LOTORGU-423753 format. One record per atom (N, C-alpha, C, CB): y, z, x; residue number from 1; atom name. Coordinates in nm, 2 decimals. Glycine has a CB too. Layout:
N
v, w, u, n, atom
Y, Z, X, NUM, CA
...
// end
This chain:
98
v, w, u, n, atom
-0.32, 1.32, -0.78, 1, N
-0.20, 1.21, -0.71, 1, CA
-0.16, 1.14, -0.64, 1, C
-0.13, 1.24, -0.67, 1, CB
-0.09, 1.07, -0.60, 2, N
-0.07, 0.98, -0.53, 2, CA
0.00, 1.03, -0.44, 2, C
-0.02, 0.88, -0.59, 2, CB
0.00, 0.95, -0.31, 3, N
0.00, 0.92, -0.19, 3, CA
0.23, 0.87, -0.19, 3, C
-0.14, 0.78, -0.17, 3, CB
0.21, 0.98, -0.09, 4, N
0.36, 0.89, -0.08, 4, CA
0.47, 0.92, -0.22, 4, C
0.32, 0.70, -0.09, 4, CB
0.57, 0.82, -0.17, 5, N
0.67, 0.86, -0.25, 5, CA
0.70, 0.74, -0.35, 5, C
0.78, 0.90, -0.17, 5, CB
0.73, 0.75, -0.49, 6, N
0.75, 0.68, -0.61, 6, CA
0.85, 0.64, -0.55, 6, C
0.76, 0.74, -0.75, 6, CB
0.83, 0.50, -0.57, 7, N
0.98, 0.39, -0.59, 7, CA
0.94, 0.29, -0.65, 7, C
1.06, 0.32, -0.46, 7, CB
1.04, 0.23, -0.66, 8, N
1.09, 0.14, -0.81, 8, CA
1.15, -0.01, -0.72, 8, C
1.27, 0.26, -0.93, 8, CB
1.11, -0.13, -0.72, 9, N
1.13, -0.23, -0.63, 9, CA
1.24, -0.32, -0.77, 9, C
0.96, -0.31, -0.56, 9, CB
1.29, -0.40, -0.71, 10, N
1.45, -0.46, -0.79, 10, CA
1.35, -0.55, -0.90, 10, C
1.60, -0.60, -0.66, 10, CB
1.25, -0.57, -0.91, 11, N
1.17, -0.64, -1.02, 11, CA
1.12, -0.53, -1.15, 11, C
1.03, -0.70, -0.95, 11, CB
1.13, -0.41, -1.08, 12, N
1.11, -0.29, -1.21, 12, CA
0.95, -0.22, -1.17, 12, C
1.11, -0.37, -1.40, 12, CB
0.87, -0.29, -1.08, 13, N
0.73, -0.27, -1.06, 13, CA
0.76, -0.14, -1.00, 13, C
0.64, -0.37, -0.96, 13, CB
0.66, 0.00, -1.05, 14, N
0.69, 0.12, -0.98, 14, CA
0.53, 0.12, -0.88, 14, C
0.73, 0.27, -1.10, 14, CB
0.57, 0.18, -0.79, 15, N
0.46, 0.20, -0.65, 15, CA
0.51, 0.31, -0.58, 15, C
0.45, 0.07, -0.54, 15, CB
0.37, 0.36, -0.51, 16, N
0.38, 0.45, -0.43, 16, CA
0.39, 0.47, -0.24, 16, C
0.28, 0.51, -0.48, 16, CB
0.41, 0.48, -0.23, 17, N
0.43, 0.41, -0.03, 17, CA
0.47, 0.60, 0.00, 17, C
0.65, 0.22, 0.02, 17, CB
0.40, 0.59, 0.15, 18, N
0.45, 0.70, 0.24, 18, CA
0.50, 0.67, 0.34, 18, C
0.35, 0.78, 0.28, 18, CB
0.47, 0.49, 0.38, 19, N
0.61, 0.51, 0.50, 19, CA
0.77, 0.44, 0.43, 19, C
0.56, 0.39, 0.68, 19, CB
0.78, 0.38, 0.53, 20, N
0.98, 0.34, 0.52, 20, CA
0.89, 0.17, 0.47, 20, C
1.15, 0.35, 0.76, 20, CB
0.84, 0.15, 0.46, 21, N
0.85, 0.00, 0.43, 21, CA
0.92, 0.00, 0.29, 21, C
0.70, -0.09, 0.43, 21, CB
1.04, -0.15, 0.30, 22, N
1.06, -0.12, 0.15, 22, CA
0.91, -0.26, 0.06, 22, C
1.29, -0.15, 0.10, 22, CB
0.88, -0.30, 0.09, 23, N
0.78, -0.42, 0.05, 23, CA
0.75, -0.36, -0.09, 23, C
0.61, -0.44, 0.17, 23, CB
0.77, -0.39, -0.19, 24, N
0.70, -0.40, -0.30, 24, CA
0.53, -0.48, -0.31, 24, C
0.79, -0.47, -0.38, 24, CB
0.43, -0.41, -0.32, 25, N
0.29, -0.45, -0.31, 25, CA
0.20, -0.54, -0.41, 25, C
0.24, -0.32, -0.30, 25, CB
0.30, -0.51, -0.55, 26, N
0.27, -0.61, -0.62, 26, CA
0.36, -0.74, -0.64, 26, C
0.24, -0.55, -0.71, 26, CB
0.50, -0.77, -0.57, 27, N
0.50, -0.86, -0.56, 27, CA
0.47, -0.91, -0.42, 27, C
0.60, -0.87, -0.61, 27, CB
0.46, -0.86, -0.36, 28, N
0.35, -0.90, -0.27, 28, CA
0.26, -1.02, -0.25, 28, C
0.28, -0.81, -0.28, 28, CB
0.19, -0.89, -0.32, 29, N
0.02, -0.99, -0.40, 29, CA
0.14, -1.11, -0.55, 29, C
-0.17, -0.78, -0.56, 29, CB
0.20, -1.15, -0.56, 30, N
0.21, -1.25, -0.66, 30, CA
0.28, -1.32, -0.51, 30, C
0.32, -1.21, -0.85, 30, CB
0.33, -1.29, -0.44, 31, N
0.42, -1.42, -0.35, 31, CA
0.26, -1.44, -0.24, 31, C
0.62, -1.34, -0.24, 31, CB
0.21, -1.36, -0.22, 32, N
0.07, -1.50, -0.19, 32, CA
0.03, -1.59, -0.15, 32, C
0.03, -1.54, -0.24, 32, CB
0.06, -1.71, -0.07, 33, N
0.00, -1.84, -0.11, 33, CA
-0.13, -1.85, -0.16, 33, C
0.00, -1.92, -0.02, 33, CB
-0.21, -1.94, -0.25, 34, N
-0.33, -1.94, -0.23, 34, CA
-0.42, -2.10, -0.17, 34, C
-0.37, -1.88, -0.36, 34, CB
-0.36, -2.14, -0.15, 35, N
-0.32, -2.22, -0.04, 35, CA
-0.29, -2.24, 0.09, 35, C
-0.27, -2.25, -0.07, 35, CB
-0.35, -2.37, 0.17, 36, N
-0.25, -2.39, 0.30, 36, CA
-0.28, -2.25, 0.37, 36, C
-0.06, -2.40, 0.27, 36, CB
-0.27, -2.32, 0.49, 37, N
-0.24, -2.24, 0.60, 37, CA
-0.18, -2.11, 0.61, 37, C
-0.18, -2.31, 0.67, 37, CB
-0.11, -2.07, 0.57, 38, N
-0.01, -1.95, 0.50, 38, CA
-0.15, -1.85, 0.44, 38, C
0.13, -2.02, 0.34, 38, CB
-0.21, -1.90, 0.32, 39, N
-0.31, -1.78, 0.30, 39, CA
-0.41, -1.72, 0.37, 39, C
-0.36, -1.80, 0.21, 39, CB
-0.45, -1.79, 0.48, 40, N
-0.48, -1.72, 0.57, 40, CA
-0.48, -1.56, 0.65, 40, C
-0.45, -1.78, 0.62, 40, CB
-0.37, -1.63, 0.67, 41, N
-0.26, -1.49, 0.72, 41, CA
-0.19, -1.40, 0.70, 41, C
-0.18, -1.49, 0.77, 41, CB
-0.19, -1.25, 0.71, 42, N
-0.18, -1.18, 0.64, 42, CA
-0.02, -1.17, 0.60, 42, C
-0.25, -1.08, 0.70, 42, CB
0.01, -1.10, 0.50, 43, N
0.17, -1.08, 0.48, 43, CA
0.25, -1.06, 0.55, 43, C
0.21, -0.98, 0.42, 43, CB
0.25, -0.98, 0.67, 44, N
0.33, -0.98, 0.77, 44, CA
0.38, -1.06, 0.84, 44, C
0.30, -0.92, 0.83, 44, CB
0.21, -1.15, 0.90, 45, N
0.24, -1.28, 1.00, 45, CA
0.33, -1.40, 0.88, 45, C
0.04, -1.36, 1.06, 45, CB
0.25, -1.41, 0.70, 46, N
0.36, -1.50, 0.63, 46, CA
0.51, -1.49, 0.62, 46, C
0.34, -1.49, 0.51, 46, CB
0.49, -1.33, 0.62, 47, N
0.68, -1.32, 0.62, 47, CA
0.73, -1.39, 0.80, 47, C
0.74, -1.08, 0.62, 47, CB
0.66, -1.38, 0.85, 48, N
0.71, -1.41, 0.94, 48, CA
0.74, -1.60, 0.98, 48, C
0.62, -1.34, 1.03, 48, CB
0.65, -1.60, 0.95, 49, N
0.68, -1.77, 0.97, 49, CA
0.75, -1.85, 0.85, 49, C
0.54, -1.85, 0.99, 49, CB
0.76, -1.82, 0.73, 50, N
0.87, -1.82, 0.65, 50, CA
1.03, -1.80, 0.68, 50, C
0.84, -1.72, 0.56, 50, CB
0.99, -1.68, 0.73, 51, N
1.16, -1.64, 0.78, 51, CA
1.22, -1.72, 0.85, 51, C
1.18, -1.52, 0.88, 51, CB
1.09, -1.75, 0.96, 52, N
1.17, -1.85, 1.10, 52, CA
1.17, -2.01, 1.00, 52, C
1.03, -1.88, 1.32, 52, CB
1.17, -2.06, 0.92, 53, N
1.15, -2.15, 0.82, 53, CA
1.01, -2.26, 0.86, 53, C
1.29, -2.23, 0.81, 53, CB
0.95, -2.20, 0.85, 54, N
0.78, -2.25, 0.91, 54, CA
0.68, -2.21, 0.82, 54, C
0.72, -2.18, 1.07, 54, CB
0.69, -2.37, 0.73, 55, N
0.58, -2.36, 0.62, 55, CA
0.49, -2.45, 0.59, 55, C
0.64, -2.35, 0.51, 55, CB
0.49, -2.57, 0.69, 56, N
0.39, -2.62, 0.70, 56, CA
0.32, -2.66, 0.92, 56, C
0.42, -2.73, 0.58, 56, CB
0.23, -2.71, 0.86, 57, N
0.20, -2.69, 0.98, 57, CA
0.27, -2.79, 1.09, 57, C
0.07, -2.68, 0.98, 57, CB
0.30, -2.87, 1.07, 58, N
0.36, -2.97, 1.13, 58, CA
0.55, -2.94, 1.18, 58, C
0.33, -3.09, 1.02, 58, CB
0.54, -2.82, 1.08, 59, N
0.68, -2.79, 1.14, 59, CA
0.61, -2.62, 1.27, 59, C
0.84, -2.74, 0.96, 59, CB
0.53, -2.59, 1.21, 60, N
0.41, -2.47, 1.32, 60, CA
0.46, -2.57, 1.50, 60, C
0.13, -2.51, 1.23, 60, CB
0.39, -2.69, 1.48, 61, N
0.35, -2.75, 1.59, 61, CA
0.50, -2.75, 1.66, 61, C
0.27, -2.90, 1.56, 61, CB
0.63, -2.77, 1.62, 62, N
0.74, -2.79, 1.70, 62, CA
0.79, -2.69, 1.81, 62, C
0.83, -2.81, 1.62, 62, CB
0.69, -2.55, 1.77, 63, N
0.72, -2.42, 1.84, 63, CA
0.64, -2.41, 1.95, 63, C
0.71, -2.30, 1.77, 63, CB
0.62, -2.32, 2.04, 64, N
0.54, -2.27, 2.17, 64, CA
0.46, -2.17, 2.08, 64, C
0.64, -2.18, 2.32, 64, CB
0.36, -2.11, 2.11, 65, N
0.26, -2.04, 2.10, 65, CA
0.35, -1.88, 2.12, 65, C
0.13, -2.10, 2.22, 65, CB
0.43, -1.90, 2.26, 66, N
0.49, -1.79, 2.27, 66, CA
0.58, -1.78, 2.19, 66, C
0.54, -1.77, 2.37, 66, CB
0.66, -1.90, 2.18, 67, N
0.74, -1.78, 2.05, 67, CA
0.70, -1.78, 1.93, 67, C
0.88, -1.80, 2.01, 67, CB
0.59, -1.85, 1.88, 68, N
0.55, -1.74, 1.76, 68, CA
0.48, -1.62, 1.78, 68, C
0.47, -1.81, 1.65, 68, CB
0.43, -1.60, 1.88, 69, N
0.36, -1.47, 1.96, 69, CA
0.47, -1.36, 1.90, 69, C
0.37, -1.47, 2.16, 69, CB
0.64, -1.43, 1.92, 70, N
0.71, -1.31, 1.94, 70, CA
0.79, -1.26, 1.84, 70, C
0.78, -1.31, 2.04, 70, CB
0.69, -1.37, 1.72, 71, N
0.80, -1.29, 1.62, 71, CA
0.74, -1.15, 1.53, 71, C
0.86, -1.41, 1.50, 71, CB
0.85, -1.12, 1.48, 72, N
0.80, -0.97, 1.42, 72, CA
0.72, -1.02, 1.30, 72, C
0.92, -0.85, 1.37, 72, CB
0.56, -0.92, 1.35, 73, N
0.44, -0.94, 1.19, 73, CA
0.35, -1.02, 1.27, 73, C
0.50, -1.05, 1.02, 73, CB
0.36, -1.10, 1.31, 74, N
0.26, -1.20, 1.41, 74, CA
0.18, -1.13, 1.55, 74, C
0.37, -1.34, 1.48, 74, CB
0.09, -1.13, 1.50, 75, N
0.01, -1.09, 1.59, 75, CA
-0.11, -1.13, 1.68, 75, C
-0.01, -1.02, 1.56, 75, CB
-0.21, -1.09, 1.76, 76, N
-0.27, -1.20, 1.78, 76, CA
-0.38, -1.24, 1.66, 76, C
-0.34, -1.19, 1.92, 76, CB
-0.47, -1.19, 1.60, 77, N
-0.53, -1.26, 1.52, 77, CA
-0.44, -1.36, 1.45, 77, C
-0.58, -1.18, 1.45, 77, CB
-0.33, -1.32, 1.40, 78, N
-0.28, -1.48, 1.32, 78, CA
-0.24, -1.55, 1.44, 78, C
-0.13, -1.48, 1.19, 78, CB
-0.19, -1.57, 1.55, 79, N
-0.21, -1.67, 1.59, 79, CA
-0.37, -1.72, 1.66, 79, C
-0.10, -1.68, 1.68, 79, CB
-0.46, -1.69, 1.67, 80, N
-0.57, -1.76, 1.67, 80, CA
-0.61, -1.81, 1.53, 80, C
-0.66, -1.68, 1.73, 80, CB
-0.51, -1.76, 1.41, 81, N
-0.61, -1.81, 1.29, 81, CA
-0.49, -1.98, 1.29, 81, C
-0.61, -1.66, 1.09, 81, CB
-0.34, -1.97, 1.36, 82, N
-0.31, -2.08, 1.39, 82, CA
-0.34, -2.19, 1.45, 82, C
-0.25, -2.06, 1.43, 82, CB
-0.33, -2.12, 1.56, 83, N
-0.46, -2.22, 1.70, 83, CA
-0.57, -2.32, 1.61, 83, C
-0.60, -2.06, 1.82, 83, CB
-0.62, -2.27, 1.51, 84, N
-0.78, -2.26, 1.47, 84, CA
-0.71, -2.41, 1.37, 84, C
-0.88, -2.07, 1.37, 84, CB
-0.63, -2.36, 1.27, 85, N
-0.59, -2.48, 1.16, 85, CA
-0.47, -2.55, 1.23, 85, C
-0.54, -2.41, 1.00, 85, CB
-0.40, -2.53, 1.33, 86, N
-0.38, -2.68, 1.42, 86, CA
-0.46, -2.73, 1.50, 86, C
-0.28, -2.68, 1.51, 86, CB
-0.55, -2.70, 1.49, 87, N
-0.69, -2.78, 1.57, 87, CA
-0.72, -2.84, 1.51, 87, C
-0.80, -2.71, 1.62, 87, CB
-0.79, -2.79, 1.34, 88, N
-0.81, -2.89, 1.24, 88, CA
-0.76, -3.00, 1.17, 88, C
-0.82, -2.84, 1.18, 88, CB
-0.64, -2.98, 1.26, 89, N
-0.55, -3.14, 1.19, 89, CA
-0.45, -3.23, 1.31, 89, C
-0.39, -3.08, 1.05, 89, CB
-0.57, -3.17, 1.42, 90, N
-0.50, -3.30, 1.52, 90, CA
-0.44, -3.27, 1.59, 90, C
-0.43, -3.39, 1.49, 90, CB
-0.33, -3.09, 1.57, 91, N
-0.23, -3.07, 1.61, 91, CA
-0.22, -2.95, 1.72, 91, C
-0.15, -3.08, 1.52, 91, CB
-0.17, -2.90, 1.82, 92, N
-0.11, -2.79, 1.88, 92, CA
-0.02, -2.71, 1.86, 92, C
-0.08, -2.80, 1.95, 92, CB
0.01, -2.63, 1.93, 93, N
0.14, -2.58, 1.94, 93, CA
0.24, -2.65, 2.11, 93, C
0.10, -2.39, 1.93, 93, CB
0.34, -2.66, 2.05, 94, N
0.45, -2.75, 2.15, 94, CA
0.43, -2.63, 2.29, 94, C
0.65, -2.77, 2.07, 94, CB
0.40, -2.78, 2.40, 95, N
0.38, -2.74, 2.56, 95, CA
0.43, -2.60, 2.54, 95, C
0.48, -2.83, 2.69, 95, CB
0.45, -2.49, 2.67, 96, N
0.55, -2.43, 2.70, 96, CA
0.63, -2.53, 2.84, 96, C
0.51, -2.26, 2.73, 96, CB
0.76, -2.50, 2.80, 97, N
0.87, -2.55, 2.88, 97, CA
0.84, -2.49, 3.07, 97, C
1.04, -2.49, 2.79, 97, CB
0.87, -2.56, 3.16, 98, N
0.86, -2.46, 3.26, 98, CA
0.98, -2.42, 3.37, 98, C
0.74, -2.50, 3.33, 98, CB
// end
């Protein structure tokens, strides 16, 4: 017997969830990027960046690490991945204003 409550997303996918999270796992897999730095991140971290309008490393570099870390869904592992992706392209997070 599946765990959780049966849910149906707006696309008609049927899935079971035991949490209050409304995201359909089938839709999430279909949206996951296959290439680029976003593909390296977890789904919550991807949603955090896309929700903030960040889809490229150049746009990411316009933000401070503190700001990105404060986004809901972004954790320490995601920050580490982003720092490395920026470094590989010769970029870095914006310097904090003091």
